[in-house]
C-alpha positions as CSV (number, residue, x, y, z in Angstrom):
1,M,0.3,-0.2,0.0
2,L,2.9,2.4,0.8
3,E,4.4,1.8,-2.4
4,E,1.2,2.4,-4.3
5,N,0.8,5.8,-2.6
6,C,3.8,6.8,-3.0
7,G,3.2,9.0,-5.4
8,S,0.1,10.7,-3.9
9,G,0.7,13.2,-1.9
10,L,-0.8,11.5,1.3
11,S,1.0,12.2,4.5
12,L,2.3,9.6,7.4
13,D,-0.7,10.3,9.4
14,E,-2.8,9.6,6.3
15,L,-1.1,6.3,5.4
16,A,-0.6,5.4,8.9
17,A,-5.1,5.8,9.1
18,R,-5.4,3.6,6.3
19,L,-3.5,1.0,8.0
20,G,-5.3,1.0,11.0
21,C,-2.4,2.3,13.1
22,T,-0.8,5.3,14.3
23,D,1.8,7.4,12.9
24,R,3.9,7.1,15.8
25,H,3.3,2.9,15.7
26,L,4.0,3.1,12.2
27,R,7.5,4.3,12.7
28,R,8.7,2.0,15.5
29,V,7.6,-1.1,13.1
30,F,9.7,0.3,10.4
31,A,12.2,1.1,12.4
32,A,12.3,-2.8,13.9
33,E,12.0,-4.3,10.8
34,Y,13.7,-2.3,8.4
35,Q,16.1,0.2,10.0
36,V,14.6,3.4,8.1
37,S,11.6,5.6,9.1
38,P,8.6,5.4,6.5
39,V,9.2,8.4,4.5
40,Q,13.3,7.1,3.9
41,Y,11.6,4.2,2.5
42,L,8.7,5.8,0.4
43,Q,11.7,7.9,-0.5
44,T,13.8,4.7,-1.8
45,C,11.1,3.4,-3.7
46,R,10.8,6.5,-5.7
47,L,14.1,6.4,-6.4
48,L,14.1,3.5,-7.6
49,L,11.3,3.5,-9.8
50,A,12.8,6.5,-10.9
51,K,15.9,4.4,-12.1
52,N,13.9,1.8,-13.4
53,L,12.6,4.5,-15.7
54,L,15.4,6.0,-16.5
55,T,17.3,2.6,-17.5
56,D,14.3,1.3,-19.5
57,T,12.1,4.5,-21.2
58,E,13.1,7.2,-23.1
59,L,11.1,9.7,-21.3
60,P,12.6,12.9,-20.3
61,V,13.8,13.5,-17.2
62,L,11.5,16.4,-15.9
63,E,8.5,13.5,-16.7
64,V,10.6,11.0,-15.0
65,A,10.7,12.9,-11.7
66,M,7.1,13.9,-11.9
67,A,6.1,10.4,-12.7
68,A,7.9,9.0,-9.7
69,G,6.1,11.3,-7.4
70,F,9.1,14.1,-6.3
71,G,7.4,17.7,-6.5
72,S,10.0,19.1,-8.2
73,L,13.0,18.0,-10.6
74,R,15.5,20.1,-8.4
75,R,14.5,18.1,-5.4
76,F,14.6,14.5,-7.4
77,N,18.1,15.6,-8.7
78,D,19.2,16.6,-5.8
79,L,18.1,13.3,-3.8
80,F,19.2,10.8,-6.9
81,K,23.2,12.4,-6.9
82,K,22.7,11.8,-2.7
83,Q,21.6,7.9,-2.8
84,Y,23.6,7.2,-6.2
85,Q,26.6,9.3,-6.5
86,L,25.7,10.4,-10.0
87,S,23.3,12.5,-11.9
88,P,20.2,11.0,-13.2
89,T,20.8,12.1,-16.7
90,V,24.5,10.2,-16.2
91,L,22.6,7.1,-15.4
92,R,20.8,7.7,-18.8
93,K,23.6,8.0,-21.0
94,R,24.9,4.9,-19.1
95,A,22.1,3.0,-19.9
96,S,22.5,0.5,-23.0
97,E,19.1,0.0,-23.6
98,K,15.9,2.1,-23.9
99,K,12.8,0.9,-24.5
100,R,9.3,2.4,-25.7
101,H,6.9,0.5,-27.6
102,N,3.7,1.6,-29.3
103,G,3.5,5.0,-27.6
104,G,3.5,2.9,-24.5
105,V,5.9,2.8,-21.4
106,T,7.5,-0.8,-20.5
107,L,9.1,-2.1,-16.9
108,A,10.2,-4.9,-15.1
109,L,8.7,-6.2,-12.2
110,G,10.6,-8.7,-10.4
111,Y,9.4,-12.0,-8.4
112,R,10.9,-14.9,-6.3
113,P,11.2,-18.0,-8.6
114,P,9.6,-20.6,-9.6
115,Y,6.5,-18.4,-10.8
116,P,3.7,-20.2,-12.5
117,W,2.9,-17.6,-15.4
118,E,1.1,-20.2,-17.3
119,D,-1.4,-21.0,-14.7
120,M,-2.2,-17.4,-13.8
121,L,-2.8,-16.9,-17.8
122,N,-5.1,-19.4,-17.7
123,F,-7.1,-18.7,-14.5
124,L,-7.4,-15.0,-15.8
125,A,-8.2,-15.9,-19.5
126,G,-11.3,-17.7,-18.2
127,R,-12.7,-14.9,-16.2
128,T,-11.4,-12.0,-18.9
129,I,-14.4,-9.8,-18.9
130,A,-15.2,-9.0,-23.2
131,G,-13.9,-4.5,-23.3
132,I,-12.1,-4.8,-19.8
133,D,-9.5,-7.2,-19.9
134,K,-8.5,-10.4,-22.4
135,V,-5.4,-12.5,-22.5
136,Q,-3.4,-12.7,-26.4
137,N,-0.2,-14.5,-27.4
138,G,1.2,-15.2,-23.8
139,E,0.1,-11.8,-22.6
140,Y,-2.6,-9.8,-20.1
141,M,-4.2,-6.5,-21.6
142,R,-7.0,-4.4,-19.5
143,T,-8.1,-0.9,-19.2
144,V,-7.4,1.4,-16.5
145,R,-9.4,4.3,-14.4
146,L,-7.6,5.8,-11.6
147,A,-7.4,8.6,-9.6
148,T,-4.2,11.5,-9.6
149,A,-3.7,13.0,-6.3
150,E,-5.3,15.6,-7.5
151,K,-9.0,13.4,-8.0
152,K,-8.7,14.0,-11.3
153,D,-9.3,10.9,-13.3
154,V,-7.0,9.1,-16.0
155,Y,-7.6,6.7,-18.4
156,G,-5.7,4.3,-20.4
157,W,-4.2,0.8,-21.0
158,V,-2.0,-1.8,-19.5
159,R,-0.1,-5.4,-21.0
160,V,2.0,-7.8,-18.8
161,G,4.0,-9.9,-20.5
162,H,6.5,-12.6,-18.6
163,L,10.2,-12.8,-18.9
164,P,11.4,-15.9,-17.2
165,K,14.6,-15.6,-17.5
166,K,14.9,-12.5,-15.8
167,N,12.5,-13.4,-13.4
168,A,10.3,-11.0,-13.8
169,L,6.8,-9.6,-15.7
170,T,7.3,-6.4,-18.1
171,V,4.5,-4.2,-17.4
172,T,3.8,-1.9,-20.8
173,L,1.0,0.8,-19.8
174,S,0.0,3.8,-22.3
175,E,1.6,6.9,-21.5
176,A,-1.8,8.5,-20.3
177,L,-1.0,6.7,-17.0
178,L,2.2,8.0,-16.0
179,P,0.7,10.8,-13.2
180,V,-0.5,7.2,-11.9
181,L,2.2,5.0,-12.2
182,P,3.0,3.7,-8.6
183,Q,-0.8,3.1,-8.5
184,V,-0.5,1.2,-12.1
185,L,2.4,-0.6,-10.8
186,A,1.4,-1.6,-6.8
187,R,-1.5,-3.1,-8.9
188,V,-0.1,-5.7,-11.3
189,R,2.3,-6.6,-8.2
190,H,-1.2,-7.5,-6.3
191,L,-2.8,-9.1,-9.6
192,F,-0.2,-11.2,-10.1
193,D,0.9,-11.6,-6.7
194,L,5.0,-10.3,-6.8
195,Y,5.2,-9.8,-3.5
196,C,4.5,-13.7,-2.3
197,D,7.4,-16.0,-0.8
198,P,6.6,-18.9,-2.1
199,N,9.4,-20.7,-0.2
200,A,7.3,-19.4,3.2
201,V,4.2,-20.8,1.8
202,Y,5.5,-24.2,0.5
203,E,6.9,-24.7,4.0
204,T,3.9,-24.8,5.5
205,L,1.6,-26.3,2.7
206,Q,4.0,-29.3,1.5
207,G,2.0,-30.8,4.0
208,M,-0.9,-31.1,1.5
209,N,1.1,-33.7,-0.6
210,D,0.5,-36.4,2.0
211,I,-2.9,-36.6,1.0
212,R,-2.2,-36.7,-2.5
213,P,1.3,-36.3,-4.6
214,G,1.2,-33.3,-6.3
215,L,-1.8,-31.2,-4.7
216,C,0.7,-28.5,-3.2
217,V,3.5,-27.0,-6.1
218,L,5.9,-25.0,-5.2
219,G,5.7,-21.0,-6.6
220,T,2.0,-21.3,-6.2
221,R,0.3,-17.8,-6.5
222,L,-3.0,-16.3,-5.4
223,P,-4.0,-14.6,-8.4
224,G,-5.1,-11.1,-7.0
225,C,-7.4,-8.1,-9.2
226,F,-6.8,-4.8,-10.6
227,D,-10.2,-3.3,-9.8
228,A,-11.3,-4.3,-6.0
229,F,-14.8,-3.2,-7.0
230,E,-14.9,-4.9,-10.6
231,M,-14.1,-8.1,-8.2
232,A,-16.6,-7.8,-5.6
233,V,-19.4,-7.7,-8.6
234,R,-17.8,-10.2,-10.3
235,A,-18.1,-12.6,-7.2
236,V,-21.6,-11.7,-6.7
237,L,-22.4,-12.3,-10.4
238,G,-20.8,-15.5,-9.9
239,Q,-23.0,-17.2,-7.1
240,Q,-24.3,-20.3,-7.9
241,I,-23.1,-20.3,-11.9
242,T,-20.7,-21.1,-14.0
243,V,-17.8,-18.7,-14.2
244,K,-18.1,-18.1,-18.0
245,A,-21.7,-17.0,-16.9
246,A,-20.4,-14.8,-15.1
247,S,-18.3,-13.4,-17.6
248,T,-21.2,-13.1,-20.2
249,L,-23.2,-11.3,-17.1
250,A,-20.4,-8.8,-16.4
251,A,-19.6,-8.3,-20.2
252,R,-23.2,-7.3,-20.3
253,M,-23.1,-4.4,-17.5
254,V,-19.6,-3.1,-19.0
255,D,-21.6,-2.8,-22.3
256,A,-24.9,-1.3,-20.6
257,Y,-23.3,1.2,-18.3
258,G,-19.4,0.7,-18.7
259,T,-17.2,3.8,-19.5
260,P,-16.2,3.8,-23.5
261,I,-12.3,4.2,-24.0
262,Q,-10.1,4.5,-26.7
263,T,-7.3,2.1,-26.5
264,G,-5.7,1.5,-29.8
265,I,-6.1,-2.2,-28.8
266,E,-8.6,-4.5,-30.5
267,G,-11.3,-5.7,-27.8
268,L,-10.1,-3.2,-25.2
269,T,-13.3,-0.9,-25.1
270,H,-14.4,0.1,-21.9
271,I,-13.8,1.2,-18.1
272,F,-15.7,-1.2,-16.3
273,P,-18.8,0.8,-14.0
274,S,-17.7,2.3,-10.9
275,P,-19.7,2.1,-7.6
276,E,-20.8,5.9,-8.5
277,D,-21.8,4.6,-12.2
278,I,-24.1,2.2,-10.6
279,L,-25.5,3.9,-8.0
280,A,-26.2,6.7,-10.9
281,L,-28.9,4.4,-12.8
282,S,-31.9,6.4,-13.5
283,G,-34.2,3.3,-12.8
284,P,-35.1,0.7,-10.0
285,I,-32.0,-1.6,-9.9
286,E,-34.0,-5.1,-10.3
287,H,-35.0,-3.1,-13.2
288,E,-31.6,-1.9,-15.1
289,L,-29.8,-4.8,-14.4
290,G,-32.6,-7.5,-14.6
291,R,-33.2,-6.7,-18.4
292,L,-29.7,-7.9,-18.2
293,G,-30.3,-10.9,-17.3
294,V,-29.4,-10.6,-13.7
295,I,-32.1,-11.7,-11.3
296,A,-33.5,-9.5,-8.6
297,A,-32.2,-10.1,-5.6
298,R,-28.5,-10.1,-6.8
299,A,-28.9,-6.9,-8.2
300,K,-30.1,-5.0,-4.9
301,T,-26.6,-7.2,-3.4
302,I,-24.6,-5.5,-6.3
303,D,-26.8,-1.9,-5.4
304,E,-26.4,-2.2,-1.6
305,L,-22.6,-3.1,-2.0
306,A,-22.1,-0.4,-4.7
307,R,-23.4,2.4,-1.9
308,A,-21.4,0.4,0.9
309,I,-18.1,1.5,-0.8
310,A,-19.3,4.4,-2.1
311,Q,-20.2,5.8,1.3
312,G,-16.8,4.3,2.6
313,E,-18.6,1.9,4.8
314,I,-17.1,-1.0,3.3
315,D,-13.4,-0.9,2.0
316,V,-12.4,-3.5,0.0
317,N,-9.3,-2.1,-1.7
318,L,-6.4,-3.6,0.5
319,P,-8.0,-2.9,3.7
320,A,-6.1,-2.7,7.1
321,R,-8.3,-5.2,9.0
322,P,-9.8,-7.7,6.4
323,E,-11.4,-9.9,8.2
324,E,-13.4,-6.8,9.9
325,E,-14.2,-6.1,6.3
326,M,-15.6,-9.7,5.9
327,K,-17.9,-9.2,8.5
328,K,-19.5,-6.4,7.0
329,L,-19.9,-7.3,3.7
330,M,-21.6,-10.2,5.1
331,T,-24.3,-7.9,6.4
332,I,-25.1,-7.3,3.0
333,R,-28.0,-8.9,2.0
334,G,-27.4,-11.9,-0.9
335,I,-23.5,-12.0,0.4
336,G,-22.8,-14.7,2.2
337,S,-19.1,-16.6,3.4
338,W,-17.8,-17.8,0.2
339,T,-18.7,-14.5,-1.8
340,A,-17.0,-12.9,1.3
341,Q,-13.7,-14.9,1.7
342,Y,-13.3,-15.0,-2.2
343,I,-13.8,-10.7,-2.1
344,A,-11.0,-11.6,0.8
345,M,-8.7,-13.7,-0.8
346,R,-8.3,-11.9,-4.3
347,A,-9.5,-8.1,-3.5
348,M,-8.3,-7.8,0.1
349,E,-4.9,-9.7,-0.4
350,W,-5.8,-11.6,2.2
351,P,-3.6,-15.1,2.5
352,D,-5.7,-17.5,5.2
353,A,-9.2,-17.4,3.0
354,F,-10.6,-20.4,3.1
355,L,-14.0,-21.7,0.9
356,E,-15.1,-25.1,2.7
357,T,-18.5,-24.8,0.9
358,D,-16.8,-24.4,-2.6
359,A,-17.5,-27.0,-5.0
360,G,-14.1,-27.1,-6.6
361,V,-12.1,-27.5,-3.1
362,K,-14.9,-30.1,-2.2
363,K,-14.4,-31.8,-5.0
364,A,-10.8,-31.6,-5.3
365,L,-10.8,-33.7,-1.6
366,Q,-13.7,-35.7,-1.4
367,P,-15.6,-37.1,0.0
368,H,-14.7,-35.1,3.3
369,T,-17.6,-32.6,4.3
370,S,-17.5,-29.0,5.1
371,K,-16.9,-29.4,8.7
372,E,-13.9,-32.0,7.8
373,L,-12.7,-29.7,5.6
374,L,-12.7,-26.8,7.6
375,K,-11.0,-28.5,10.5
376,M,-8.6,-30.3,8.1
377,A,-7.4,-26.6,6.7
378,E,-6.6,-25.6,10.0
379,A,-2.7,-26.9,9.8
380,W,-2.8,-24.5,6.5
381,R,-2.6,-21.6,8.3
382,P,-2.1,-18.6,7.6
383,W,-2.1,-19.6,4.1
384,R,-5.4,-21.4,3.6
385,S,-5.4,-18.9,0.2
386,Y,-2.9,-20.4,-1.2
387,A,-4.3,-24.1,-0.1
388,T,-7.4,-23.4,-2.1
389,V,-6.0,-21.9,-5.2
390,S,-3.8,-25.3,-5.1
391,L,-6.9,-27.5,-4.8
392,W,-8.0,-25.3,-7.8
393,N,-5.5,-26.0,-9.3
394,S,-5.7,-30.0,-8.7
395,L,-8.6,-30.4,-10.8
């Protein structure tokens, strides 16, 4: 979360509040864990991002400074020289490669190997929404709408590929998204679970292989999401129907109420409706979504969910206390444990969700009952979300 907001201009007090603690406690934790202050950590994030932009793109130095979250070129130059003992322009001259593709800017994001790229792509490919995202030629692409620090919406696209020899993903984004670059990169990391330490997860879950060999594979990742509200709506639409049917309903919502966007990429044509877009619909929600094939009960659930998120009553975007947000979600009629856990797992980065009533989980561990599965999963804490994905992958 800190990296996503390194260019937002939020104060330390505001960042601490987002994390559910005081700024004093945040400073104490950083001092104990990293031997630096939160401000120094954020500054390092900005400098590393700027360094990548200087070596991997042809962006002017001023644009690099602004995209990385520095308030002025002079401050950027001073801090960069102090950190690296050379100026940004000298580093630019030393860079052996400069990359710029189709009007986009390309950067690399590293991961801890092994990384199951094909498994991740297959998972996302089966859940794409027409107009919003797609998988093609071994890459994932999607449309993007994010707000700048000044609350101005910017629109564009992002494309993610794989560099297995470098243990990294390539991220190419439209230049219109440069003002929100830290947010884009943070969301790509979340979507593809790049912060994961696969050895730590496997150390706990390898016991699953005593149940059946190959049930847990080293490197398994937890697919996240890019847009938390989009994911939450998708979870509601997917209740008691197939993944394909949920994709169809979501695509109808996008076509009817999404925001058209020009990307120059075939198939990427819209932005998913925001909570405010849903609340602004003129007619009764059961009519507006009902004509798209969404049953009345789920339409009302989506409307209530949109209202709670828009009013700040529920936070599904990497909240400090996911378990509390799950409880709030389950106060909405039509959202039970399965839906709340699924949203927490994919939108909130909650690593310990377990869907004991899920059809795929039950099939992977048949003939055990849901109660038996829940008891069995106690041994897999705090990585039960990864255990869930492992069970799905085994089918």
